[in-house]
C-alpha positions as CSV (number, residue, x, y, z in Angstrom):
1,M,102.2,133.3,80.2
2,A,105.0,131.8,82.3
3,E,107.1,129.1,80.6
4,A,110.1,127.1,81.8
5,V,112.7,125.8,79.3
6,F,115.3,123.1,79.8
7,R,118.1,122.1,77.4
8,V,119.1,118.4,77.3
9,I,122.8,118.1,78.0
10,H,122.8,114.3,78.3
11,A,120.2,111.6,78.0
12,G,120.9,107.9,78.4
13,P,119.2,105.1,76.5
14,Y,115.4,104.9,76.9
15,V,115.0,108.3,78.5
16,T,111.6,109.1,77.0
17,V,108.4,111.1,77.4
18,Q,105.7,108.9,78.9
19,D,102.1,109.3,80.2
20,G,99.5,106.9,81.5
21,G,99.7,104.8,78.3
22,R,98.0,104.5,75.0
23,L,94.9,102.7,76.0
24,G,92.4,101.0,73.7
25,W,94.6,100.4,70.7
26,Q,96.0,97.0,71.3
27,R,93.4,95.3,69.2
28,F,94.9,97.3,66.3
29,G,98.4,96.0,67.1
30,V,99.5,99.2,68.9
31,T,101.1,98.7,72.3
32,E,100.1,100.7,75.4
33,S,103.7,101.7,76.3
34,G,103.6,104.1,79.3
35,P,106.0,104.1,82.3
36,M,107.9,101.0,83.4
37,D,107.1,101.9,87.0
38,R,103.5,103.1,86.9
39,G,103.2,103.8,90.6
40,A,106.3,106.0,90.6
41,A,105.1,107.9,87.6
42,A,101.7,108.6,89.3
43,M,103.5,109.7,92.5
44,A,105.8,112.1,90.7
45,N,102.9,113.6,88.8
46,I,100.6,114.0,91.8
47,A,103.5,115.5,93.9
48,A,103.9,118.0,91.1
49,G,100.2,118.9,91.2
50,N,99.4,117.1,87.9
51,P,96.9,114.4,87.0
52,A,98.4,111.0,87.7
53,D,98.6,110.1,83.9
54,A,100.1,113.4,82.7
55,P,103.1,113.4,80.4
56,L,106.5,113.3,82.2
57,I,110.1,112.2,81.6
58,E,111.0,108.6,82.4
59,V,114.8,108.3,83.2
60,S,116.6,105.1,82.7
61,I,119.7,103.9,84.5
62,G,121.7,105.8,81.8
63,G,120.8,109.1,83.5
64,L,119.8,112.6,82.5
65,I,121.3,116.1,82.7
66,L,119.2,119.2,82.0
67,E,120.2,122.9,82.0
68,C,117.4,125.3,83.0
69,E,117.3,128.1,80.5
70,A,114.1,129.7,81.7
71,G,112.4,129.3,85.1
72,P,111.7,129.0,87.9
73,V,109.8,125.7,87.9
74,T,108.9,123.1,90.5
75,I,109.7,119.5,89.7
76,A,109.0,116.2,91.4
77,I,111.1,113.1,91.1
78,A,110.0,109.6,92.2
79,G,111.1,106.0,91.5
80,G,114.3,104.0,92.2
81,G,117.2,104.9,94.4
82,F,118.6,107.5,92.0
83,I,120.9,110.4,93.0
84,V,119.8,114.0,92.1
85,T,122.1,117.0,92.1
86,L,120.9,120.6,91.6
87,D,123.9,122.9,91.1
88,G,126.0,120.6,93.4
89,A,123.4,120.2,96.1
90,R,122.7,116.5,96.5
91,F,119.3,114.9,97.0
92,G,117.7,111.5,96.7
93,S,115.2,110.7,93.9
94,W,112.1,111.1,96.1
95,Q,112.1,114.9,96.1
96,V,110.1,118.0,95.2
97,L,112.6,120.8,94.1
98,T,112.4,124.2,92.6
99,V,114.8,124.8,89.6
100,Q,115.9,128.3,88.7
101,A,117.1,129.6,85.4
102,G,120.8,128.9,85.0
103,Q,120.8,125.8,87.2
104,R,121.9,122.3,86.2
105,L,119.8,119.3,87.2
106,V,121.6,115.9,87.1
107,I,119.9,112.5,87.6
108,H,122.0,109.4,87.8
109,P,121.7,105.9,89.2
110,G,122.3,105.3,92.9
111,T,122.3,102.1,94.9
112,W,119.0,100.6,93.6
113,G,116.4,100.8,90.9
114,S,116.4,101.0,87.1
115,W,113.9,103.8,86.4
116,T,112.9,107.1,87.9
117,C,110.3,109.7,86.8
118,L,110.6,113.5,86.5
119,A,107.4,115.5,86.5
120,F,107.0,119.3,86.1
121,A,104.5,121.5,87.9
122,G,102.9,122.5,84.6
123,E,102.2,121.1,81.2
124,L,105.0,119.4,79.3
125,D,104.9,120.5,75.7
126,C,105.3,117.3,73.6
127,P,103.9,115.6,70.6
128,L,101.0,113.2,70.8
129,W,100.5,110.0,68.8
130,L,97.0,108.5,68.7
131,G,96.0,110.8,71.5
132,S,98.9,109.9,73.9
133,A,102.4,111.2,74.7
134,A,103.5,107.7,75.7
135,T,106.7,106.9,73.7
136,H,107.1,103.5,72.1
137,G,110.8,102.8,72.7
138,L,111.7,101.1,69.4
139,S,109.9,103.5,67.0
140,G,110.1,106.7,69.1
141,L,106.5,107.4,68.3
142,G,104.7,109.5,70.9
143,G,106.3,112.2,73.0
144,G,109.7,111.0,71.9
145,R,113.1,109.9,73.1
146,L,115.3,112.6,74.6
147,A,118.6,113.5,72.9
148,K,121.4,115.9,73.6
149,G,120.4,119.4,72.4
150,D,116.7,118.9,72.7
151,L,114.6,121.7,74.4
152,L,111.9,120.8,76.9
153,R,109.2,123.5,77.4
154,I,106.8,123.5,80.3
155,R,103.7,125.8,80.0
156,D,101.0,126.9,82.5
157,L,103.3,126.7,85.5
158,R,101.8,126.3,88.9
159,R,103.1,127.6,92.3
160,L,103.5,124.8,94.7
161,P,104.3,124.8,98.5
162,A,107.9,125.5,99.4
163,A,110.5,123.1,98.1
164,P,112.7,121.2,98.6
165,R,110.6,118.6,100.4
166,A,110.8,114.8,100.4
167,I,108.3,112.4,98.9
168,P,108.0,109.4,101.3
169,C,109.1,106.2,99.4
170,P,106.5,103.5,100.1
171,V,107.6,99.9,100.8
172,W,105.8,98.8,97.7
173,A,108.0,101.0,95.5
174,R,111.1,99.0,96.2
175,P,112.5,96.3,93.9
176,R,110.4,93.1,94.0
177,M,112.5,89.9,94.2
178,T,109.5,87.5,94.7
179,L,107.1,87.6,91.9
180,R,103.5,86.4,92.5
181,A,102.2,84.8,89.3
182,T,99.4,82.7,88.0
183,L,100.0,79.6,85.9
184,G,99.1,79.7,82.2
185,P,97.5,80.2,79.9
186,Q,99.7,77.6,78.2
187,D,101.2,75.7,81.2
188,R,99.8,72.5,79.7
189,H,102.5,72.7,77.0
190,F,105.3,72.4,79.7
191,T,106.7,69.4,81.4
192,P,106.0,68.8,85.1
193,Q,109.7,69.4,85.7
194,A,109.4,72.8,84.1
195,I,106.5,73.8,86.3
196,A,108.5,72.7,89.4
197,A,111.5,74.6,88.1
198,L,109.4,77.8,87.8
199,R,108.0,77.3,91.3
200,D,111.2,76.4,93.1
201,G,114.0,77.8,91.0
202,T,116.0,81.0,91.2
203,F,116.2,83.2,88.1
204,R,118.4,86.2,87.3
205,L,117.7,89.2,85.1
206,T,120.1,89.2,82.1
207,S,121.5,92.2,80.2
208,A,118.9,91.4,77.5
209,Y,116.6,94.0,79.1
210,D,114.7,96.9,77.5
211,R,111.2,98.4,77.6
212,M,109.8,95.4,75.7
213,G,110.9,92.8,78.3
214,V,113.8,91.1,80.0
215,R,115.2,87.6,79.5
216,L,115.9,85.5,82.6
217,S,118.7,83.1,83.2
218,G,118.0,80.0,85.3
219,P,116.6,76.5,85.2
220,P,115.4,75.6,81.6
221,L,111.7,75.5,81.2
222,D,111.3,72.5,78.9
223,L,108.3,72.2,76.6
224,A,106.2,69.1,76.5
225,G,104.2,70.1,73.5
226,A,104.3,72.3,70.4
227,L,106.8,75.1,70.4
228,S,104.4,77.5,68.7
229,I,100.7,78.2,69.2
230,P,98.3,80.3,67.2
231,S,99.2,83.9,67.8
232,E,97.1,85.5,70.6
233,A,97.0,88.6,72.7
234,V,99.8,88.9,75.3
235,L,99.9,91.1,78.4
236,R,102.5,93.0,80.4
237,G,103.7,90.4,82.8
238,S,103.4,87.4,80.5
239,V,106.2,84.9,81.1
240,Q,106.9,83.8,77.5
241,V,109.2,80.8,76.7
242,A,111.0,80.2,73.4
243,G,112.3,76.9,72.1
244,D,115.6,77.3,74.1
245,G,113.6,77.0,77.4
246,V,114.5,80.6,78.4
247,A,111.8,82.7,80.0
248,T,111.1,86.3,79.0
249,V,108.9,88.6,81.2
250,L,107.1,91.1,78.9
251,L,107.0,94.7,80.0
252,A,105.7,98.1,78.9
253,D,106.5,98.0,75.2
254,H,105.6,94.3,74.7
255,Q,104.2,93.2,71.4
256,T,100.4,92.9,71.3
257,T,100.3,89.3,70.0
258,G,102.7,86.3,70.3
259,G,102.9,82.7,69.3
260,Y,105.3,81.4,72.0
261,P,103.7,79.5,74.9
262,K,103.3,81.4,78.1
263,I,104.0,79.4,81.2
264,A,102.7,82.0,83.7
265,T,101.6,85.7,84.1
266,V,103.1,88.0,86.8
267,I,100.4,89.9,88.6
268,S,100.2,93.6,87.8
269,A,100.8,94.5,91.5
270,D,104.4,93.1,91.3
271,L,105.4,94.5,87.9
272,D,106.5,98.0,89.0
273,G,108.8,96.4,91.6
274,F,110.1,93.9,89.1
275,A,110.9,96.7,86.6
276,Q,113.1,98.3,89.3
277,C,115.3,95.2,89.5
278,R,118.7,95.5,87.7
279,S,120.4,93.0,85.5
280,G,122.1,90.3,87.5
281,Q,119.6,90.5,90.4
282,A,117.9,87.2,91.4
283,V,114.1,86.7,91.5
284,R,111.8,83.9,92.4
285,F,108.2,83.1,91.3
286,R,105.5,82.4,93.8
287,L,102.5,80.7,92.1
288,I,99.1,81.7,93.3
289,D,95.6,81.1,92.1
290,P,93.6,83.7,90.1
291,A,91.3,84.6,93.0
292,R,94.2,85.4,95.2
293,A,95.9,87.3,92.4
294,V,92.8,89.6,92.1
295,A,92.6,90.1,95.8
296,Q,96.2,91.0,96.2
297,T,96.1,93.3,93.2
298,R,93.2,95.1,94.9
299,V,95.1,95.5,98.1
300,R,98.0,97.1,96.2
301,A,95.7,99.4,94.3
302,R,94.2,100.6,97.6
303,A,97.7,101.3,99.0
304,V,98.7,103.2,95.9
305,Q,95.5,105.3,96.0
306,A,96.0,106.1,99.7
307,T,99.6,107.3,99.0
308,L,98.4,109.4,96.1
309,A,95.7,111.0,98.2
310,R,98.3,112.1,100.8
311,L,100.5,113.5,98.1
312,R,97.6,115.4,96.5
313,Q,97.0,117.2,99.7
314,Q,100.6,118.3,100.0
315,A,100.7,119.5,96.4
316,Q,97.9,122.0,96.6
317,P,99.1,125.2,94.9
318,D,99.6,128.4,96.9
319,T,96.7,130.7,96.1
320,A,97.0,133.6,98.6
321,D,99.1,135.7,96.3
322,G,99.8,133.3,93.4
323,R,103.3,132.6,94.4
324,D,105.4,131.1,97.2
325,D,108.8,131.9,98.6
326,D,110.7,129.7,96.2
327,H,109.1,131.5,93.2
328,R,109.7,135.1,94.2
329,P,111.9,137.0,91.8
């Protein structure tokens, strides 16, 4: 059975195997993990002919270099404004390409974005933990962090239509500088001035940024009540504030419970775009009520599904003779 093999020549920090996330385990203290940009991961997988939640490689701003030792294999890359080179030929990060044995694939940051996703037209051979390949960044449990010298094996290769071809980058996949959020659940613990600062102030992403979350610099969000509350469940998008008045937006590898008050929650529709912001970029919060948050999240979900449906049509494998021009020996 055909198999493709890549050797890792270089992998930056937080280059990991991810899938749709480790769902259903948070009540046991196990985070979901999964991709930082869930929309980009789904697009890369669908463009490669995979299920939207299949295992793939999430590439951080530290970049990735792979050497193809056995091929050919079709790949799809989506997310961020990264630069991709294949044996010197330069592409953007929204591409479907075919990689041949002996070729070198380089992915490094371009003008925008913090994460991109690399999917293979086949099954990525990787470990599972609790039924998922999603890698928890701190522990490495799951499919794992990539390191120099690792081998990636892709089984059950599929023949896709001719590559290279571009993947259209939707407007909603760009960095999100205005974050829609709902107040609470502990906004009562903050002063009126803190609520006004959240609503009207400008914040910047700091370098304290990883898969768990990112600290923001900006107006202090002063507490009016207790610093700590009984530990309770926290969500991706929670805006948690410690005693120093500094806000942290929780992301894919967030802890499952926390005792710091949360002044607001960023709606899920804006979290992919927020994850694509880089340290030093400015963001603002726009406070909306829960009903509007639900409605706008549904609008985004319909837009994502329409995009995935178009990509699914383009990624139908060639079946006439089991191969296409880019896979002929």
